[in-house]
C-alpha positions as CSV (number, residue, x, y, z in Angstrom):
1,X,119.9,70.7,110.8
2,X,116.2,71.0,109.9
3,X,114.8,69.8,106.4
4,X,113.7,73.0,104.3
5,X,109.6,73.7,104.1
6,X,109.2,72.0,100.7
7,X,106.8,74.5,99.8
8,X,109.2,77.7,100.5
9,X,110.7,79.3,97.8
10,X,112.5,82.3,97.2
11,X,113.0,84.5,93.9
12,X,114.8,87.1,92.3
13,X,115.1,89.2,89.1
14,X,116.4,92.7,88.0
15,X,114.6,93.2,85.3
16,X,115.5,95.2,81.9
17,X,114.9,98.5,83.8
18,X,117.6,97.1,85.9
19,X,116.0,99.5,89.0
20,X,116.4,97.3,91.5
21,X,116.8,93.6,92.3
22,X,112.9,92.2,93.4
23,X,112.8,89.3,95.8
24,X,109.7,87.6,96.9
25,X,109.5,84.8,99.2
26,X,106.9,82.5,98.8
27,X,104.7,79.4,100.1
28,X,103.3,77.4,97.7
29,X,100.5,74.5,98.7
30,X,102.8,71.4,98.0
31,X,106.1,69.9,98.1
32,X,106.4,70.6,94.0
33,X,104.3,68.1,91.9
34,X,101.3,69.9,91.2
35,X,100.8,72.0,87.8
36,X,98.6,74.7,89.1
37,X,99.6,75.3,93.0
38,X,98.5,77.6,95.4
39,X,101.3,80.2,96.2
40,X,101.1,83.0,98.6
41,X,103.6,86.5,99.0
42,X,105.2,86.0,102.2
43,X,107.1,89.0,101.3
44,X,108.3,91.2,98.9
45,X,111.1,93.4,98.9
46,X,113.0,95.9,95.9
47,X,117.1,96.1,97.0
48,X,119.2,99.1,95.2
49,X,121.9,97.9,93.0
50,X,125.2,99.8,93.8
51,X,125.0,103.0,91.6
52,X,128.5,102.1,89.1
53,X,127.3,98.6,89.0
54,X,124.1,99.3,87.5
55,X,125.5,102.1,85.1
56,X,127.5,99.3,83.7
57,X,124.9,96.5,83.5
58,X,122.5,99.0,81.7
59,X,125.3,100.0,79.6
60,X,125.7,96.4,78.5
61,X,122.4,95.6,78.1
62,X,121.4,98.8,75.6
63,X,124.1,97.2,73.3
64,X,127.5,98.2,74.7
65,X,129.8,95.9,74.4
66,X,132.0,94.4,77.0
67,X,135.6,95.8,78.2
68,X,137.0,92.5,78.3
69,X,136.5,88.7,79.5
70,X,137.9,89.4,83.0
71,X,135.2,92.2,82.7
72,X,132.6,90.3,82.2
73,X,133.4,87.2,84.6
74,X,133.9,89.9,87.5
75,X,130.3,90.9,86.9
76,X,129.0,87.8,86.7
77,X,129.8,87.6,90.3
78,X,129.5,91.1,91.3
79,X,125.5,90.3,90.3
80,X,125.3,86.8,92.1
81,X,126.8,88.9,95.0
82,X,124.6,91.2,95.1
83,X,121.7,88.6,94.5
84,X,122.6,86.7,97.6
85,X,122.9,89.4,99.7
86,X,119.2,91.0,98.5
87,X,118.3,87.1,99.6
88,X,119.5,87.3,103.0
89,X,118.3,90.9,103.6
90,X,114.5,89.2,102.2
91,X,114.7,86.4,105.0
92,X,116.4,88.3,107.9
93,X,113.3,90.8,107.1
94,X,110.8,88.1,107.2
95,X,112.6,85.9,110.1
96,X,113.2,82.7,108.0
97,X,116.4,80.8,108.8
98,X,118.4,79.7,105.3
99,X,117.7,76.2,106.3
100,X,114.1,76.8,106.2
101,X,113.8,77.5,102.3
102,X,113.8,75.1,99.9
103,X,115.5,76.5,96.9
104,X,116.3,80.2,95.5
105,X,114.9,81.2,91.6
106,X,117.6,83.3,90.6
107,X,116.9,85.2,86.5
108,X,120.0,87.0,87.1
109,X,120.2,90.5,85.2
110,X,120.0,90.2,81.5
111,X,122.8,91.9,79.6
112,X,122.1,90.5,75.6
113,X,119.1,88.9,74.0
114,X,119.6,87.5,70.9
115,X,116.8,84.6,70.3
116,X,117.1,85.1,66.4
117,X,120.4,85.8,66.5
118,X,120.3,88.5,63.9
119,X,123.5,90.6,65.4
120,X,126.2,88.3,63.8
121,X,124.8,85.1,61.3
122,X,120.9,85.1,62.4
123,X,122.1,80.8,63.1
124,X,123.2,80.9,66.3
125,X,120.7,82.7,68.8
126,X,121.3,83.1,72.6
127,X,120.0,85.0,75.5
128,X,123.0,86.1,78.4
129,X,121.7,86.7,82.2
130,X,124.8,87.6,84.3
131,X,124.8,86.0,88.3
132,X,126.7,83.1,89.0
133,X,124.4,80.1,90.6
134,X,127.3,78.5,92.3
135,X,128.4,81.8,93.7
136,X,124.1,82.4,95.0
137,X,124.3,78.9,96.5
138,X,128.0,79.3,97.8
139,X,127.1,82.6,99.5
140,X,123.7,81.7,101.1
141,X,123.6,78.6,101.7
142,X,120.5,77.9,100.0
143,X,120.2,75.7,97.0
144,X,120.0,78.5,93.3
145,X,117.9,77.7,90.2
146,X,119.3,79.6,87.6
147,X,119.8,80.1,83.9
148,X,116.6,79.8,83.0
149,X,115.9,81.3,79.9
150,X,119.0,79.1,77.4
151,X,117.1,76.1,77.4
152,X,114.1,77.2,75.8
153,X,116.8,79.3,73.4
154,X,118.3,75.8,72.6
155,X,114.8,74.4,71.6
156,X,114.3,77.3,68.8
157,X,112.0,79.2,71.5
158,X,112.6,82.6,72.6
159,X,113.4,82.3,76.2
160,X,110.5,84.8,76.6
161,X,108.3,85.6,78.0
162,X,108.6,82.8,80.7
163,X,105.7,83.5,83.3
164,X,102.3,83.1,81.6
165,X,102.1,79.4,83.0
166,X,101.8,81.4,86.5
167,X,99.7,84.0,85.5
168,X,97.3,81.3,84.0
169,X,97.5,79.6,87.6
170,X,96.7,83.2,89.0
171,X,94.7,85.0,87.2
172,X,92.2,83.0,84.8
173,X,88.5,83.0,84.7
174,X,86.4,80.9,83.0
175,X,83.9,83.6,82.7
176,X,85.9,85.9,80.2
177,X,89.0,86.8,78.2
178,X,91.7,88.3,79.9
179,X,95.4,89.8,79.5
180,X,97.9,90.0,81.8
181,X,99.9,93.1,81.2
182,X,103.6,93.2,82.6
183,X,105.1,96.9,82.5
184,X,108.7,96.6,82.8
185,X,111.3,98.2,80.6
186,X,109.9,95.8,78.4
187,X,106.4,95.5,78.4
188,X,105.0,92.0,77.5
189,X,101.2,90.6,77.6
190,X,99.9,87.2,78.5
191,X,96.4,86.3,76.4
192,X,94.2,84.3,78.7
193,X,90.9,83.4,76.8
194,X,88.3,81.9,78.8
195,X,89.1,78.8,77.3
196,X,91.9,77.7,74.6
197,X,95.7,77.8,74.9
198,X,97.4,80.6,76.8
199,X,100.3,82.8,74.7
200,X,102.1,85.5,75.5
201,X,105.1,88.0,73.9
202,X,106.6,91.4,74.0
203,X,105.1,94.3,72.8
204,X,107.8,96.8,72.5
205,X,109.3,99.0,75.2
206,X,107.3,100.0,78.4
207,X,109.6,102.1,80.5
208,X,113.4,101.7,79.2
209,X,113.0,104.2,77.1
210,X,111.3,106.9,78.8
211,X,113.5,106.0,82.1
212,X,116.9,106.3,79.9
213,X,116.0,109.6,78.7
214,X,114.2,110.5,81.7
215,X,118.0,110.5,83.2
216,X,119.9,112.1,80.7
217,X,117.0,115.3,81.0
218,X,116.3,115.5,85.0
219,X,119.2,112.8,86.0
220,X,116.0,111.2,87.8
221,X,116.0,107.4,87.1
222,X,112.6,107.3,86.0
223,X,109.5,109.5,85.6
224,X,107.3,109.0,88.8
225,X,104.0,108.9,87.9
226,X,104.4,110.4,84.6
227,X,104.9,113.9,85.9
228,X,108.0,114.5,83.3
229,X,105.9,113.6,80.1
230,X,103.0,115.8,81.3
231,X,105.1,118.9,80.9
232,X,105.0,117.8,77.2
233,X,103.2,117.4,74.1
234,X,102.6,114.5,71.7
235,X,105.0,114.6,68.7
236,X,102.6,113.1,66.2
237,X,105.2,112.9,63.4
238,X,108.2,111.6,65.6
239,X,105.5,108.8,67.3
240,X,104.8,107.5,63.2
241,X,108.7,107.6,63.1
242,X,109.3,105.8,66.2
243,X,106.1,103.0,65.3
244,X,107.6,102.2,61.8
245,X,109.9,99.8,63.7
246,X,109.6,96.7,61.8
247,X,109.4,94.7,64.9
248,X,106.4,96.0,66.0
249,X,104.5,94.4,63.2
250,X,106.4,91.0,63.6
251,X,104.3,88.3,64.3
252,X,104.3,86.1,67.6
253,X,106.6,84.7,68.8
254,X,108.5,87.3,69.7
255,X,110.9,89.0,72.3
256,X,112.9,91.8,72.7
257,X,114.8,93.9,75.1
258,X,117.2,97.2,75.9
259,X,119.4,95.7,73.0
260,X,116.7,96.9,70.4
261,X,114.9,100.3,72.2
262,X,118.1,102.3,73.7
263,X,118.5,105.6,73.2
264,X,120.7,105.4,69.8
265,X,117.4,103.7,68.7
266,X,115.6,106.9,69.7
267,X,118.6,109.2,68.3
268,X,118.3,107.8,64.7
269,X,114.5,109.3,64.7
270,X,114.2,112.8,66.1
271,X,115.1,115.4,63.4
272,X,117.0,117.6,66.2
273,X,115.5,120.7,68.2
274,X,112.4,118.9,70.0
275,X,111.5,119.5,73.6
276,X,112.7,116.6,75.7
277,X,108.9,117.2,77.7
278,X,107.6,116.5,74.6
279,X,109.8,113.6,73.9
280,X,109.0,111.9,76.9
281,X,105.3,112.5,76.2
282,X,105.6,110.7,72.6
283,X,107.3,107.9,74.3
284,X,104.9,107.6,76.7
285,X,102.3,107.4,73.9
286,X,104.3,104.8,71.8
287,X,103.8,102.4,75.2
288,X,100.7,102.7,75.0
289,X,100.1,102.3,71.7
290,X,102.1,99.5,70.9
291,X,100.2,97.5,74.2
292,X,97.2,98.4,72.8
293,X,97.8,97.8,69.4
294,X,99.3,94.4,70.3
295,X,96.3,93.2,72.3
296,X,93.5,94.5,69.7
297,X,95.4,92.2,66.8
298,X,95.8,89.1,69.3
299,X,93.4,89.0,71.5
300,X,90.2,91.6,70.2
301,X,87.6,90.0,72.3
302,X,90.0,90.5,75.5
303,X,87.4,92.5,78.1
304,X,90.2,92.9,81.2
305,X,93.3,93.7,81.2
306,X,95.0,93.3,84.6
307,X,98.6,95.1,85.0
308,X,101.5,94.5,86.7
309,X,105.3,95.7,86.9
310,X,107.0,98.8,87.8
311,X,104.6,100.8,85.1
312,X,101.3,100.4,87.3
313,X,103.1,103.0,89.3
314,X,102.9,105.7,86.4
315,X,99.2,106.7,86.3
316,X,100.0,108.6,83.3
317,X,100.8,105.8,81.4
318,X,98.0,103.7,82.4
319,X,95.5,106.5,81.7
320,X,96.8,106.7,78.3
321,X,96.9,102.7,77.6
322,X,93.2,102.3,78.8
323,X,92.3,105.9,76.2
324,X,93.5,103.3,73.4
325,X,90.9,100.4,74.2
326,X,87.7,102.4,76.5
327,X,85.8,99.3,76.0
328,X,88.5,96.8,78.0
329,X,88.5,97.4,81.4
330,X,92.2,98.1,83.0
331,X,93.5,97.5,86.4
332,X,96.3,96.1,88.9
333,X,96.4,92.6,89.2
334,X,96.5,93.8,93.2
335,X,92.5,93.9,92.6
336,X,92.6,90.0,92.6
337,X,95.1,89.5,95.5
338,X,98.9,89.3,93.3
339,X,100.9,92.0,94.4
340,X,101.9,94.1,91.0
341,X,105.3,95.0,92.1
342,X,106.4,91.1,92.6
343,X,104.7,89.1,90.6
344,X,108.0,88.5,88.4
345,X,109.7,87.4,91.7
346,X,107.1,85.3,92.6
347,X,107.3,83.6,89.0
348,X,111.5,82.6,89.2
349,X,110.2,81.2,92.9
350,X,107.7,79.0,90.7
351,X,110.0,78.3,88.0
352,X,113.0,76.9,90.3
353,X,110.2,74.7,92.0
354,X,109.1,73.6,88.9
355,X,112.9,72.5,87.8
356,X,113.3,71.1,91.6
357,X,109.8,68.5,90.6
358,X,111.2,67.6,87.3
359,X,108.6,69.9,86.1
360,X,108.4,72.2,82.5
361,X,108.6,75.8,82.8
362,X,107.9,77.4,79.3
363,X,105.3,77.4,77.7
364,X,105.6,76.3,73.9
365,X,102.5,78.3,72.8
366,X,103.8,81.5,73.9
367,X,107.7,80.7,73.7
368,X,108.1,78.7,70.3
369,X,110.0,76.4,71.4
370,X,109.6,72.7,70.2
371,X,108.0,71.8,73.4
372,X,107.7,71.8,76.9
373,X,110.9,71.9,78.8
374,X,112.8,72.0,82.1
375,X,114.4,75.1,82.6
376,X,117.2,75.8,84.5
377,X,120.6,74.7,86.2
378,X,120.6,73.5,90.2
379,X,123.2,74.6,92.0
380,X,123.2,72.6,95.5
381,X,123.5,74.3,98.9
382,X,126.7,75.2,100.0
């Protein structure tokens, strides 16, 4: 059997919204020893979840309890099998044999993120992503690196965001202060000053609340191009109650997820009788305001914001973010040759490369960890 291409990796992620499995076939320009490699997205695709499985993952991710240990064990395998199948489809479409791929980097599906341990005694922080790397490696026949976040949390960090180092590699400019804005279920930013340390943190909900509210009231899984929000009007009093959430004023490092920003959180702040479209418009404004406020507070000299993630396809959301900070240019990472839909999947291919090379995957200036750490566990090819 031929040796794998030293620079060919697959990255897999299902984010906070759990709206599909993003898969990226990526080629790096070296065997995994350079700190800042060139990388090329050869193919990116999104594969849907089976409906019942997605519904259950979303329930768990937004604070629901597992019915049993047996259910959690089964879900761990089901997620892994779905990730392995996404890899198979991606490689079939690309015309690449599994034996050619050096490794898969798999994020898995987050079902609970408690980096401060606050739900219980506050002394046992953890983060948990389903998707057993053993199963992915066995089904795909490709070495798999998984479980990237928990080592950073063990080292006192938040385990998130993990992609600012790659953002810096691909999108930094010595001529201006930039920020990379990822609009997934949760919004997070990477601060890229022209000179100085890279930083990054979550800013709050991007799409997760809008998606959940849209599904409840329209039956659609997301608000395509902000059309539902466009039917409503901003409820300023509701927005004020939402913004009163103490998490928003916490200083970085910080991270969050569906377990905090979910429909029960929203419901507790409604007075009753609000028009569904008005609530959707207000949730969109919440996302825009919290992004702009966080950027203004942490890097006020930002001159260019480069957006990626599913929210880039919501023109109304981008318009409202731009309106919050009109002196700053907001544009897609596509303008700089980086596909906004697959930045995160590319990032987990990069993290797998870092792990195999024995290189750190985290930035302590971002996550708050005690130092750089090699992340993830390696599962050998079948």
